[in-house]
C-alpha positions in Angstrom: -10.6 -50.0 73.1 -10.4 -47.0 75.6 -6.9 -46.6 74.7 -8.1 -46.2 71.0 -10.6 -43.4 72.2 -7.7 -41.6 73.8 -5.5 -41.5 70.5 -8.2 -40.3 68.3 -8.8 -37.5 70.6 -5.2 -36.3 70.7 -4.5 -36.5 66.8 -8.0 -35.4 65.6 -9.5 -31.8 66.6 -12.7 -30.3 66.0 -13.3 -26.7 65.5 -16.9 -26.1 64.8 -17.9 -28.2 61.7 -14.4 -28.7 60.3 -12.1 -31.3 61.7 -8.5 -31.6 61.0 -5.7 -33.8 62.0 -1.9 -33.4 61.8 -1.7 -35.8 59.0 -4.1 -33.7 56.8 -2.0 -30.6 57.6 1.4 -32.2 56.7 -0.2 -33.6 53.6 -1.1 -30.2 52.4 1.9 -28.3 53.5 3.4 -28.0 50.1 0.2 -26.7 48.7 0.2 -23.9 51.4 3.9 -23.4 50.3 2.9 -22.9 46.9 0.2 -20.4 47.6 2.6 -18.5 49.7 4.9 -18.4 46.8 2.4 -17.2 44.4 1.4 -14.4 46.9 4.9 -13.1 47.2 5.3 -13.3 43.3 2.0 -11.3 42.9 3.2 -8.8 45.5 6.4 -8.3 43.8 5.0 -8.0 40.4 2.6 -5.3 41.6 5.7 -3.3 43.1 7.5 -3.9 39.8 4.8 -2.5 37.7 4.1 0.5 39.9 7.8 1.6 39.7 7.6 1.1 35.9 4.4 3.3 35.8 6.4 6.0 37.9 9.1 6.0 35.4 6.9 6.2 32.2 5.2 9.2 34.0 8.6 10.9 34.7 9.8 10.4 30.9 6.4 11.7 29.6 7.2 14.9 31.8 10.7 15.1 30.3 9.4 14.7 26.7 7.0 17.5 27.2 9.8 19.9 28.5 12.3 18.9 25.7 9.5 19.3 23.0 8.7 23.0 24.4 12.5 23.5 24.4 12.8 22.2 20.8 10.0 24.3 19.6 11.4 27.5 21.4 15.1 27.0 19.9 13.2 26.5 16.5 11.4 29.5 16.6 14.2 31.5 17.6 16.5 29.9 14.7 13.7 30.8 12.3 13.7 34.3 13.5 17.5 34.8 13.3 17.5 33.6 9.7 14.9 36.2 8.5 15.9 38.5 6.0 15.4 41.6 8.0 17.1 40.4 11.1 20.1 38.9 9.1 20.6 42.6 7.5 20.5 43.9 11.1 23.2 41.7 12.0 25.6 42.4 9.2 25.3 46.3 9.3 27.7 46.8 12.3 30.3 44.8 10.2 29.5 47.0 7.1 28.3 44.1 5.2 25.4 44.7 2.9 23.4 43.1 0.0 23.4 46.2 -2.0 25.2 46.1 -5.2 25.7 43.4 -7.9 24.1 40.2 -7.8 26.6 37.3 -6.9 28.3 35.7 -9.6 28.1 31.9 -10.5 31.5 30.1 -10.2 32.3 27.3 -12.5 34.9 24.5 -12.8 35.3 24.8 -16.7 38.6 26.4 -17.8 
């Protein structure tokens, strides 16, 4: 009977109000590993999401820059195609819009 009392003390430990044994720990080890796996997946997902958010912000900034570039080029193109600007550009080549109206060409013989 004294030997049974010693075996119980060796396999069962008590910390305050919680007592545990090596058998209980061994039985719950797969659950603990599963929780560790879930924690690792959670951390990995957080890093992946943060990386995607940074990339989205960079693309938004690039879109803003390209929009401003597009608007600038468009306004320059509109200015270059105005009648007064075109007449100034063709004057050095001795071209003008003065004279008769253009004639319509037709394919009929």
